[in-house]
DOLO-677796 format. One line per field, with one value per residue: residue number from 1; residue in one letter; x, y, z of N, C-alpha, C in turn. Coordinates in nm, 4 decimals, padded with zeros to 6 digits. Atoms other than C-alpha are relative to their C-alpha. Layout:
BEGIN
resi <- c(NUM|...) .
resn <- c(a|...) .
n_X <- c(X|...) .
n_Y <- c(Y|...) .
n_Z <- c(Z|...) .
ca_X <- c(X|...) .
ca_Y <- c(Y|...) .
ca_Z <- c(Z|...) .
c_X <- c(X|...) .
c_Y <- c(Y|...) .
c_Z <- c(Z|...) .
This chain:
BEGIN
resi <- c(1|2|3|4|5|6|7|8|9|10|11|12|13|14|15|16|17|18|19|20|21|22|23|24|25|26|27|28|29|30|31|32|33|34|35|36|37|38|39|40|41|42|43|44|45|46|47|48|49|50|51|52|53|54|55|56|57|58|59|60|61|62|63|64|65|66|67|68|69|70|71|72|73|74|75|76|77|78|79|80|81|82|83|84|85|86|87|88|89|90|91|92|93|94|95|96|97|98|99|100|101|102|103|104|105|106|107|108|109|110|111|112|113|114|115|116|117|118|119|120|121|122|123|124|125|126|127|128|129|130|131|132|133|134|135|136|137|138|139|140|141|142|143|144|145|146|147|148|149|150|151|152|153|154|155|156|157|158|159|160|161|162|163|164|165|166|167|168|169|170|171|172|173|174|175|176|177|178|179|180|181|182|183|184|185|186|187|188|189|190|191|192|193|194|195|196|197|198|199|200|201|202|203|204|205|206|207|208|209|210|211|212|213|214|215|216|217|218|219|220|221|222|223|224|225|226|227|228|229) .
resn <- c(x|x|x|x|x|x|x|x|x|x|x|x|x|x|x|x|x|x|x|x|x|x|x|x|x|x|x|x|x|x|x|x|x|x|x|x|x|x|x|x|x|x|x|x|x|x|x|x|x|x|x|x|x|x|x|x|x|x|x|x|x|x|x|x|x|x|x|x|x|x|x|x|x|x|x|x|x|x|x|x|x|x|x|x|x|x|x|x|x|x|x|x|x|x|x|x|x|x|x|x|x|x|x|x|x|x|x|x|x|x|x|x|x|x|x|x|x|x|x|x|x|x|x|x|x|x|x|x|x|x|x|x|x|x|x|x|x|x|x|x|x|x|x|x|x|x|x|x|x|x|x|x|x|x|x|x|x|x|x|x|x|x|x|x|x|x|x|x|x|x|x|x|x|x|x|x|x|x|x|x|x|x|x|x|x|x|x|x|x|x|x|x|x|x|x|x|x|x|x|x|x|x|x|x|x|x|x|x|x|x|x|x|x|x|x|x|x|x|x|x|x|x|x|x|x|x|x|x|x) .
n_X <- c(00.1297|00.1052|00.0897|00.1538|00.0573|-00.0022|00.1295|-00.0576|-00.1030|00.0178|-00.0698|-00.1877|-00.0681|00.0956|00.0241|00.0878|-00.0333|00.0665|-00.0653|00.0853|00.0773|00.1408|-00.0082|-00.0636|-00.0785|-00.0604|-00.1514|-00.1599|-00.0617|-00.1430|-00.0547|00.0385|00.0314|00.1704|00.0526|00.0749|-00.0138|00.0150|00.1092|00.0911|00.1347|-00.0068|-00.0437|-00.1399|-00.0681|-00.1181|-00.0344|-00.0655|-00.0943|00.0963|-00.1149|00.0471|-00.0391|00.0899|-00.0313|00.0734|00.1963|00.0302|-00.1009|00.0058|-00.0680|00.0277|-00.1232|00.0007|00.1605|-00.0025|00.0288|00.0224|-00.0741|-00.1851|-00.0332|-00.0805|-00.0388|00.0288|-00.0877|-00.1253|-00.1282|-00.1195|-00.0741|-00.0931|-00.0433|-00.0331|-00.0802|-00.1142|-00.0494|-00.0374|-00.1273|-00.0977|-00.0353|-00.0630|00.0921|00.0103|-00.1399|-00.0800|-00.0312|-00.0601|-00.1365|-00.0228|-00.0703|00.0345|00.1504|00.0564|00.1255|00.0507|-00.1468|00.0301|-00.1066|00.0275|00.0462|00.0974|00.0586|-00.0453|00.0051|00.0258|-00.1663|-00.1037|-00.1052|-00.1432|-00.1589|-00.1507|-00.0424|00.0877|00.0897|00.1295|00.0981|00.0803|00.0523|00.1209|00.0548|00.1559|00.0475|00.0753|00.0845|00.1205|00.0076|00.1224|-00.0317|-00.0468|-00.1398|-00.0403|-00.0156|-00.0117|-00.0216|00.0687|00.1182|00.0296|-00.0968|-00.0784|-00.1096|-00.1381|-00.0765|-00.1039|-00.1322|-00.1033|-00.0688|-00.1098|-00.1128|-00.0860|-00.0584|-00.1316|-00.1119|-00.0468|-00.0873|-00.1218|-00.0704|00.0146|00.1014|00.1340|00.1051|00.1430|00.0369|00.0835|00.0420|00.1812|00.0388|00.1097|-00.1348|00.0008|-00.0649|-00.0500|-00.0699|00.0830|00.0424|00.0771|00.1834|-00.0320|00.1476|00.0064|-00.1096|-00.0849|-00.1419|-00.0628|-00.0230|-00.1156|-00.1485|-00.0612|-00.0381|-00.1278|-00.0929|-00.0718|-00.0772|-00.1329|-00.0978|00.0376|00.0579|00.1852|00.0407|00.0967|00.0138|00.1593|00.0157|00.1310|00.1036|00.1054|00.0389|-00.1197|-00.1324|-00.0204|-00.1372|-00.0063|00.0092|-00.0442|-00.0079|00.1366|-00.0692|00.0665|-00.0291|00.0700|00.0942) .
n_Y <- c(00.0611|-00.0135|-00.0430|00.0657|-00.0201|00.1341|00.0323|-00.0059|00.0740|00.0884|00.1272|-00.0765|00.0328|-00.0301|-00.0959|00.0110|-00.1348|-00.0324|-00.0691|-00.0822|00.0367|00.0280|00.1717|-00.0072|00.0816|00.0067|-00.0283|00.0289|-00.1181|00.0715|-00.0403|00.0732|-00.0790|-00.0555|-00.1246|-00.1268|-00.1203|00.0153|00.0743|-00.0757|00.0950|00.0553|-00.1201|-00.0525|-00.0165|00.1111|00.0564|00.1418|00.0803|00.1804|00.0814|00.1311|00.1269|00.0773|00.0692|-00.1086|00.0217|-00.1381|-00.0416|-00.1513|-00.0428|-00.1480|-00.0738|-00.1689|-00.0588|-00.1599|-00.0673|-00.1107|-00.0992|00.0307|00.1748|00.0491|00.1436|00.0837|00.1202|-00.0291|00.0033|-00.1402|-00.0863|00.0834|-00.0273|-00.1152|-00.1034|00.0726|-00.0196|-00.1309|-00.0162|00.0875|-00.1070|-00.1056|-00.0851|00.0006|-00.0571|00.0665|00.1202|00.0127|00.0229|00.1458|00.0725|00.1110|00.0042|00.1695|-00.0152|00.0799|00.0684|00.0311|-00.0507|00.0079|00.1259|00.0193|-00.1025|-00.0547|-00.1621|-00.0359|-00.0438|-00.0429|-00.0762|00.0691|-00.0722|00.0012|-00.1064|-00.0021|00.0927|00.0109|-00.0561|00.0736|-00.0555|00.0677|-00.0823|00.0100|-00.0855|-00.0834|-00.0526|-00.0717|-00.0945|-00.0017|-00.1545|-00.0629|-00.0112|00.0940|00.1102|00.1007|00.1561|00.0739|-00.0086|00.1316|00.0101|00.0958|00.0672|-00.0049|-00.1077|-00.0205|00.0852|-00.1058|-00.1056|00.0630|00.0189|-00.1032|-00.0500|00.0765|-00.0444|-00.1170|00.0046|00.0631|-00.0784|-00.0101|-00.0992|00.0604|-00.1273|00.0305|-00.0445|00.0139|-00.0527|-00.0205|-00.0106|-00.1065|-00.0912|-00.0949|-00.0348|-00.1026|-00.0024|00.1509|00.0468|00.1531|-00.0116|00.0640|00.0538|00.1457|00.1200|-00.0954|00.0794|-00.0664|-00.1855|00.0185|00.0521|-00.1151|-00.0800|00.0807|00.0274|-00.1394|-00.0723|00.1155|-00.0376|00.0505|-00.0959|00.0233|-00.1119|00.0603|-00.0814|00.0181|00.0752|-00.0381|00.1620|00.0028|00.1048|00.0663|00.0858|-00.0512|-00.0572|-00.1011|-00.1264|-00.0936|00.0013|-00.0517|00.0519|00.0787|-00.0299|00.0812|-00.0656) .
n_Z <- c(-00.1513|00.0083|-00.1292|-00.0011|-00.0714|-00.1185|-00.0819|-00.1502|-00.0028|-00.1304|-00.0456|00.0196|00.1569|00.1276|00.0192|00.0579|00.0230|00.0886|00.1370|00.0839|00.1217|-00.0910|-00.0538|-00.1372|-00.0138|-00.1004|00.0567|-00.0928|-00.0781|-00.0690|-00.1106|-00.0830|-00.0956|-00.0460|00.0893|-00.1256|00.0862|00.1446|00.0631|-00.0399|00.0429|00.1468|00.0909|00.0459|00.1308|-00.0054|00.1263|00.0349|00.0850|00.0207|00.0500|00.0897|-00.0301|-00.0195|-00.1402|-00.1101|00.0156|00.0037|00.0686|-00.0117|-00.1232|-00.0620|00.0228|-00.0269|-00.0385|-00.0462|-00.1275|00.0032|00.1381|-00.0039|00.0442|-00.1091|00.0458|-00.0534|00.0441|-00.0780|00.0551|00.0585|-00.0784|00.0071|00.1049|-00.0159|-00.1014|00.0725|00.1199|-00.0461|-00.0742|00.0400|00.1199|-00.0966|-00.0222|-00.1198|-00.0693|-00.1350|00.0327|00.1031|-00.0090|00.0094|00.1443|00.0443|-00.0706|-00.0243|-00.0783|-00.0505|-00.0394|-00.1295|-00.0970|-00.1330|-00.0807|00.0972|00.0975|00.1247|-00.0008|00.1367|00.0632|-00.0499|00.0868|-00.0170|00.0779|-00.0744|-00.0726|-00.1037|-00.0576|00.0681|-00.0464|00.0078|00.0246|-00.0047|00.0710|-00.0218|00.0952|-00.0568|00.0706|-00.0999|-00.0286|-00.0927|-00.0815|00.0927|00.0145|-00.1325|00.0549|-00.1525|00.0577|00.1060|00.0038|-00.1313|-00.0401|00.0753|-00.0747|00.1405|00.0019|-00.1061|00.0392|00.0653|-00.0753|-00.0724|00.0518|00.0298|-00.1052|00.0160|00.0863|-00.0407|-00.1020|00.0268|00.0594|00.1500|00.0312|00.0044|00.0867|00.0208|00.1109|00.0149|00.1302|-00.0066|00.1282|00.0185|00.0046|-00.0993|-00.1459|-00.0668|-00.1320|-00.0187|-00.1642|-00.0298|-00.0533|-00.1273|-00.0911|00.0302|-00.0129|-00.0699|-00.0175|00.1010|00.0155|-00.1070|00.0448|00.0820|-00.0932|-00.0449|00.1176|00.0514|-00.0914|00.0251|00.1708|00.1519|00.0638|00.0972|00.1189|00.0599|00.1488|00.0737|00.1921|00.1005|00.0179|00.0988|00.0850|00.1079|-00.1109|-00.1468|00.0104|-00.1340|00.0014|-00.0613|-00.1050|-00.0826|-00.1226|-00.0924|-00.1814|-00.1054|-00.1237) .
ca_X <- c(02.1064|01.7545|01.5085|01.1832|01.0115|01.0526|00.7494|00.9402|01.2311|01.2279|01.3903|01.7257|01.8398|01.5314|01.3731|01.0413|01.0605|00.8381|00.9809|00.8792|00.6753|00.4382|00.5891|00.7343|01.0335|01.2207|01.5894|01.9196|01.9579|02.3234|02.3518|02.3407|02.2586|01.9105|01.9270|01.7956|01.7673|01.7256|01.4229|01.1126|00.8249|00.6775|00.7583|01.1189|01.3168|01.5688|01.7939|01.8979|02.1529|02.0645|02.2768|02.2597|02.3985|02.2040|02.3174|02.2072|01.8420|01.8048|01.8849|01.8397|02.0458|01.9350|02.2222|02.1159|01.8125|01.7123|01.6909|01.5041|01.6600|02.0055|02.1523|02.2858|02.4609|02.3306|02.5404|02.8323|03.0534|03.1088|03.2183|03.5143|03.5715|03.5642|03.7841|04.0644|04.0569|04.0866|04.3934|04.5604|04.5671|04.6504|04.3475|04.3386|04.6322|04.6419|04.6974|04.9273|05.2864|05.2627|05.4124|05.2004|04.7862|04.6527|04.3121|04.1597|04.5034|04.4776|04.6087|04.5691|04.3165|04.1541|04.0539|04.1337|04.2323|04.0528|04.3679|04.7148|04.9749|05.3342|05.6704|06.0035|06.0640|05.7439|05.5592|05.2809|04.9971|04.6530|04.3476|03.9748|03.7023|03.3189|03.0899|02.8738|02.5369|02.3057|02.2385|01.9893|02.0611|02.1202|02.5079|02.5922|02.7322|02.7084|02.8166|02.6980|02.3457|02.2877|02.4978|02.8007|03.0547|03.2334|03.3085|03.4434|03.6739|03.7951|03.8937|04.0635|04.2672|04.3635|04.4522|04.6924|04.8590|04.9094|05.0584|05.3107|05.4692|05.2566|05.0175|04.6277|04.3736|03.9969|03.8447|03.5371|03.3629|03.0025|02.8714|02.6485|02.7736|02.5890|02.8230|02.9860|03.1157|03.0899|03.0158|03.0170|02.6195|02.6989|02.3039|02.3038|02.6378|02.7876|03.0812|03.1463|03.1895|03.4005|03.6168|03.6882|03.7572|04.0176|04.1498|04.2402|04.3678|04.6096|04.7496|04.5019|04.3782|03.9882|03.9468|03.6350|03.5223|03.2072|03.1177|03.0085|02.6943|02.5335|02.3902|02.7304|02.9808|03.0803|03.3792|03.5262|03.5130|03.5772|03.7344|03.4902|03.6128|03.5630|03.4428|03.2892|03.0769) .
ca_Y <- c(-22.4530|-22.4195|-22.2093|-22.3300|-22.2839|-22.4732|-22.6399|-22.7752|-22.9593|-23.2612|-23.5596|-23.3057|-23.4536|-23.4012|-23.0999|-23.0630|-22.8074|-22.6654|-22.6145|-22.3213|-22.5655|-22.6076|-22.9999|-23.1009|-23.2575|-23.4093|-23.2967|-23.3737|-23.1064|-23.1773|-22.9915|-23.1511|-22.8622|-22.7255|-22.4451|-22.1936|-21.8815|-22.0035|-22.1938|-21.9210|-22.1109|-22.2214|-22.0414|-21.9409|-21.8989|-22.1968|-22.2989|-22.6663|-22.8529|-23.1741|-23.4615|-23.7413|-23.9851|-24.2894|-24.4376|-24.1181|-24.2038|-23.8272|-23.6447|-23.2798|-23.1053|-22.7697|-22.5482|-22.1648|-22.0379|-21.6638|-21.4898|-21.1864|-21.1020|-21.2500|-21.5834|-21.8166|-22.1557|-22.4218|-22.6866|-22.7535|-22.8818|-22.5756|-22.3695|-22.6748|-22.6331|-22.2669|-22.1942|-22.4548|-22.2962|-21.9677|-22.0462|-22.2662|-21.9431|-21.6985|-21.5147|-21.5488|-21.3343|-21.5043|-21.8477|-21.7538|-21.8293|-22.2062|-22.4143|-22.7244|-22.7746|-23.1061|-23.1937|-23.4110|-23.5470|-23.7599|-23.6419|-23.6587|-23.9189|-24.0510|-23.7007|-23.5703|-23.2064|-23.0226|-22.8412|-22.8966|-22.6237|-22.7223|-22.5194|-22.5974|-22.2959|-22.2883|-22.4964|-22.6953|-22.5256|-22.7028|-22.5682|-22.6778|-22.5245|-22.4493|-22.3471|-22.0441|-22.0002|-21.8707|-21.5322|-21.4622|-21.0587|-20.8067|-20.8328|-21.1418|-21.4280|-21.7692|-22.1032|-22.3749|-22.4041|-22.7187|-22.8756|-23.0447|-23.2827|-23.3178|-22.9888|-22.9771|-23.2477|-23.0469|-22.7777|-23.0279|-23.1082|-22.8003|-22.7076|-22.9933|-22.8955|-22.5339|-22.6622|-22.8843|-22.6227|-22.6552|-22.3855|-22.4429|-22.2223|-22.2442|-22.1121|-22.0022|-21.9443|-21.7819|-21.8529|-21.5454|-21.2103|-21.0011|-21.0549|-20.8065|-20.9557|-21.3570|-21.4959|-21.8335|-21.9264|-22.0113|-22.0558|-22.3573|-22.5174|-22.3648|-22.6652|-22.5541|-22.1604|-22.2458|-22.4784|-22.2063|-21.9563|-22.2323|-22.2707|-21.9456|-21.8730|-22.1958|-22.0199|-22.1440|-21.8780|-21.8152|-21.5981|-21.5729|-21.4287|-21.3914|-21.4849|-21.3544|-21.5947|-21.6466|-21.9024|-21.9614|-21.9936|-21.9106|-21.6999|-21.5747|-21.2396|-21.0251|-21.0509|-20.9863|-20.9993|-21.2698|-21.1770|-21.3713|-21.0885) .
ca_Z <- c(-06.8130|-06.8483|-06.5974|-06.4546|-06.1384|-05.7921|-05.6550|-05.3821|-05.2489|-05.0115|-04.8870|-04.9200|-05.2795|-05.4680|-05.6022|-05.7897|-06.0744|-06.3262|-06.6826|-06.9356|-07.1618|-06.8234|-06.7581|-06.4326|-06.3502|-06.0778|-06.0552|-05.8335|-05.5548|-05.4998|-05.1484|-04.8392|-04.6340|-04.4987|-04.7665|-04.4940|-04.6221|-04.9933|-05.0103|-04.9859|-05.1242|-05.4351|-05.7567|-05.7324|-06.0129|-06.0624|-06.3039|-06.4352|-06.6071|-06.7704|-06.8382|-07.1423|-06.9317|-06.9422|-06.5892|-06.4029|-06.2582|-06.2611|-06.5605|-06.4123|-06.1486|-05.9582|-06.0391|-05.9486|-05.7389|-05.7015|-05.3758|-05.3677|-05.7348|-05.5881|-05.7860|-05.5492|-05.6676|-05.5134|-05.6316|-05.3692|-05.6264|-05.8016|-05.5496|-05.5321|-05.8748|-05.8799|-05.5882|-05.8009|-06.1153|-05.9327|-05.7163|-05.9826|-06.2275|-05.9080|-05.8751|-05.5104|-05.3607|-05.0163|-05.2307|-05.5020|-05.5764|-05.5591|-05.8129|-05.7937|-05.7028|-05.6066|-05.4948|-05.2946|-05.1135|-04.8273|-04.5002|-04.0999|-03.9535|-04.2741|-04.4617|-04.7791|-04.8014|-05.1242|-05.2117|-05.1575|-05.2791|-05.2997|-05.3593|-05.2728|-05.0822|-04.8976|-04.6573|-04.7822|-04.7794|-04.6904|-04.8197|-04.6937|-04.9126|-04.7977|-04.9790|-04.8009|-04.9288|-04.6257|-04.5540|-04.2666|-04.2421|-04.5661|-04.6672|-04.3370|-04.5015|-04.2456|-04.2324|-04.1735|-04.2279|-04.0112|-03.7822|-03.9260|-03.7258|-04.0906|-04.0517|-03.7497|-03.7960|-04.0752|-03.8580|-03.6179|-03.8748|-04.0022|-03.6452|-03.6427|-03.9831|-03.8360|-03.4875|-03.6881|-03.8869|-04.2107|-04.3602|-04.3029|-04.4927|-04.4416|-04.7789|-04.7535|-05.0966|-05.0945|-05.4435|-05.4445|-05.5285|-05.2211|-04.9158|-04.7145|-04.4150|-04.3135|-03.9173|-03.8107|-03.7479|-03.3767|-03.2826|-03.5395|-03.4884|-03.1774|-03.1674|-03.5256|-03.4726|-03.1454|-03.3119|-03.5902|-03.3214|-03.1813|-03.5216|-03.6079|-03.2582|-03.3487|-03.7081|-03.9385|-04.1924|-04.2956|-04.6011|-04.7652|-05.1269|-05.2847|-05.6650|-05.9640|-06.0452|-06.3806|-06.5891|-06.7824|-06.4517|-06.1303|-06.0688|-05.7179|-05.7003|-05.4175|-05.0864|-04.7642|-04.3810|-04.1610|-03.7791|-03.4745|-03.3075) .
c_X <- c(-00.1599|-00.0581|-00.1311|-00.0184|-00.0378|-00.1228|00.0397|00.1145|-00.0372|00.0852|00.1743|00.0523|-00.1068|-00.0849|-00.1423|-00.0205|-00.0839|00.0675|-00.0839|-00.0751|-00.1119|00.0477|00.0657|00.0953|00.0881|00.1719|00.0429|00.0015|00.1384|00.0609|-00.0568|-00.0558|-00.1369|00.0020|-00.0812|00.0200|-00.0228|-00.1350|-00.1493|-00.1182|-00.0317|00.0192|00.1014|00.0553|00.1149|00.0632|00.0470|00.0647|-00.0782|00.1233|-00.0756|00.0450|-00.0967|-00.0091|-00.0466|-00.1779|-00.0728|00.0542|00.0263|00.0357|-00.0262|00.1290|-00.0182|-00.1789|00.0205|-00.0564|-00.0401|00.0763|00.1546|00.0382|00.0605|00.0124|-00.0019|00.0711|00.1403|00.1058|00.0644|00.0656|00.1426|00.1141|00.0601|00.1780|00.1690|00.0325|00.0763|00.1529|00.1021|00.0504|00.0287|-00.0376|-00.0513|00.1585|00.0573|00.0643|00.0685|00.1033|00.0463|00.0374|-00.0897|-00.1901|-00.0646|-00.0999|-00.0206|00.1568|-00.0362|00.1256|-00.0751|-00.0736|-00.1284|-00.0757|00.0892|-00.0241|-00.0461|00.1010|00.1304|00.1042|00.1202|00.0778|00.0909|00.0401|-00.1111|-00.0661|-00.1105|-00.1186|-00.1917|-00.1288|-00.1671|-00.0880|-00.1682|-00.0577|-00.1478|-00.0893|-00.1210|00.0284|-00.1603|-00.0189|00.0945|00.1661|00.0955|-00.0239|00.0273|00.0022|00.0179|-00.1634|-00.0714|00.1384|00.0688|00.1666|00.0936|00.0817|00.1042|00.0971|00.0743|00.1028|00.1015|00.1334|00.0946|00.0846|00.1328|00.1094|00.0958|00.0712|00.1188|00.0762|-00.0736|-00.1000|-00.0954|-00.0817|-00.1696|-00.0340|-00.1019|-00.0432|-00.1230|00.0221|-00.1201|00.0584|-00.0699|00.0706|00.0781|00.1090|-00.0601|00.0465|-00.0404|-00.1573|00.0142|-00.1475|-00.0302|00.1002|00.1079|00.1861|00.0540|00.0642|00.1018|00.1363|00.0631|00.0330|00.1554|00.1106|00.0604|00.0473|00.1522|00.0729|-00.0924|-00.0733|-00.1498|00.0297|-00.1516|-00.0203|-00.1391|00.0095|-00.0546|-00.0356|-00.0506|-00.0259|00.1160|00.1015|00.0027|00.1567|00.0433|00.0406|00.0899|00.0038|-00.0856|00.0805|-00.0705|00.0024|-00.0812|-00.0941|-00.1255) .
c_Y <- c(00.0686|00.0200|-00.0610|00.0732|-00.1338|-00.0080|-00.0699|-00.1225|-00.1124|-00.1210|00.0692|-00.0121|-00.0078|00.1259|-00.0043|00.1246|00.0084|00.0494|00.1176|-00.0672|-00.0223|-00.1986|-00.0027|-00.0947|-00.0385|-00.0112|-00.0284|00.1493|-00.0438|00.1214|-00.0828|00.0636|00.0325|00.0736|00.1045|00.1180|00.0393|-00.0065|00.1198|-00.0157|-00.0096|00.1065|00.0401|-00.0196|-00.1186|-00.0277|-00.1281|-00.0058|-00.1421|-00.0357|-00.1043|-00.1049|-00.1106|-00.0828|00.1159|-00.0465|00.1770|00.0792|00.1776|-00.0358|00.1264|00.0552|00.1337|-00.0245|00.1332|00.0058|00.0659|00.0931|-00.0300|-00.1560|-00.0497|-00.1125|-00.0903|-00.1512|00.0014|-00.0260|00.1078|00.0842|-00.0280|00.0770|00.1140|00.0497|-00.0728|00.0749|00.1454|00.0319|-00.0338|00.1426|00.1379|00.0987|00.0389|00.0507|-00.0991|-00.1552|-00.0087|-00.0059|-00.1664|-00.0516|-00.1390|00.0399|-00.1037|00.0080|-00.1318|-00.1307|-00.0670|00.0394|-00.0094|-00.1308|-00.0408|00.1122|00.0162|00.1580|00.0345|00.0452|00.0112|00.0777|-00.0140|00.1222|-00.0222|00.1057|00.0575|-00.1083|-00.0307|00.0532|-00.1070|00.0827|-00.0495|00.1043|-00.0054|00.0816|00.1098|00.0492|00.1014|00.1470|00.0652|00.1692|00.0760|-00.0144|-00.1104|-00.1139|-00.1180|-00.1181|-00.0878|00.0123|-00.1105|-00.0449|-00.1537|-00.0650|-00.0289|00.0870|00.0250|-00.0652|00.0223|00.0703|-00.0387|-00.0147|00.0924|00.0430|-00.1090|00.0148|00.1129|-00.0155|-00.0586|00.0384|00.0127|00.1392|-00.0359|00.1491|-00.0420|00.1167|00.0251|00.0817|00.0176|00.0200|00.0578|00.1429|00.1274|00.0117|00.0874|-00.0111|-00.1723|00.0044|-00.1234|-00.0082|-00.0798|-00.0571|-00.1226|-00.0875|00.0675|-00.0691|00.0749|00.1498|-00.0164|-00.0457|00.0927|00.1077|-00.0518|00.0003|00.1196|00.0325|-00.1078|00.0194|-00.0606|00.1590|-00.0126|00.1506|-00.0237|00.1177|-00.0330|-00.0176|00.0780|-00.1176|00.0582|-00.1540|-00.0640|00.0010|00.0762|00.0360|00.0865|00.1485|00.1470|-00.0094|00.0343|-00.0502|-00.1009|00.0608|-00.0991|00.1045|00.0088) .
c_Z <- c(-00.0648|00.1428|00.0026|00.1604|00.1150|00.0407|00.1301|-00.0033|00.1298|-00.0200|-00.0180|-00.1234|-00.0874|-00.0296|-00.1551|-00.0918|-00.1359|-00.1471|-00.0678|-00.0739|00.1252|00.0292|00.1521|-00.0069|00.1081|-00.0170|00.1534|00.0681|00.0359|00.1142|00.1232|00.1306|-00.0056|-00.1298|00.0409|-00.0563|-00.1333|-00.0427|00.0800|-00.0301|-00.1216|-00.1119|-00.0273|-00.1084|00.0116|-00.1293|-00.0086|-00.0988|-00.0580|-00.0900|-00.0854|00.0432|00.0404|00.1484|00.0913|-00.0070|00.0252|-00.0964|00.0110|00.1121|00.0047|00.0158|00.1097|00.0583|00.0044|00.1174|-00.0157|-00.1195|00.0200|-00.0598|00.0670|-00.0791|00.1044|00.0303|00.0630|-00.0629|-00.0727|00.0399|-00.0192|-00.1020|-00.0582|00.0710|-00.0775|-00.0978|00.0501|00.0608|-00.1218|-00.1264|00.0827|00.0049|00.1652|00.0762|00.0827|-00.0393|-00.1264|00.0389|00.0280|-00.1093|-00.0560|00.1005|-00.0034|00.0574|00.0581|00.0466|00.1436|00.1179|00.1480|-00.0172|-00.1137|-00.0656|-00.1111|00.0053|-00.1496|-00.0636|00.0419|-00.1132|00.0521|-00.0816|00.0412|00.0887|00.0973|00.0704|-00.0476|00.0454|-00.0412|-00.0134|00.0348|-00.0343|00.1045|-00.0806|00.0874|-00.0618|00.0627|00.0782|00.0392|00.0266|-00.1711|00.0199|00.1004|-00.0568|00.1142|-00.0185|00.1265|00.0382|00.0479|00.0767|-00.0750|00.0752|-00.0899|00.0601|00.0664|00.0540|-00.1061|00.0541|00.0631|-00.0699|-00.0793|00.1200|00.0226|-00.1179|00.0639|00.1124|-00.0325|-00.0869|-00.1509|-00.0045|-00.0035|-00.0201|-00.0053|-00.0860|-00.0340|-00.1178|00.0168|-00.1515|-00.0518|-00.0106|00.1306|00.1387|00.0355|00.1246|00.0166|00.1971|00.0085|00.0652|00.1446|00.0399|-00.0953|00.0200|00.0896|-00.0210|-00.1280|00.0374|00.1268|-00.0400|-00.1205|00.1111|00.0358|-00.1077|-00.0637|00.1145|-00.0192|-00.0922|-00.1082|-00.0439|-00.0485|-00.0610|-00.0796|-00.1337|-00.0282|-00.1507|-00.0848|-00.0378|-00.1362|-00.0594|-00.0990|00.0887|00.1349|00.0269|00.1561|-00.0779|00.1212|00.1760|00.1390|00.1424|00.0785|00.1712|00.0875|00.0739|-00.1434) .
């Protein structure tokens, strides 16, 4: 990856970045959220990946941003891949012991589950992965950073899985190393926060992990507690 200085993020998916040689590029910002608590102003250190694919409109993609000295992965596709690899390798104890791991499986009412874990002797396990980047207080990880009707729909789907005898898991993966606990951001999206409470009461499991983050990779590291206070 190539380092640079963030000049501005705009239209949600675009970012102007100054490269080490002084040139400026417009990079794809693969994060649909508000990136609240991450964008601190002009000059933040960021890391970009480069693609040689001639079909791409933007060759550069923003991958990491440094927030008060802490590297945070902002590419929301990376946590899903890191979670899948960790689960398949048995590195997430809560999700270990399944024979097969399938991704993007259709289920419910027009939805796709991020991971479907299956074994002959166990109920199917439906795992929805959410990338948790927001931290408005030291050690506190929060989600979502903007209203997410889609996220609430995913929770409703997990509730139906739990109520019909399946295993349903919300895997909150924070692609940053400084988390100590997780709490839903009820002030930003009270519907999602209340739906999460209802989901947990219905039997949906909510787990959260921090990550080791560097320019060479993203790896789930430590579990942190999920609370509602």
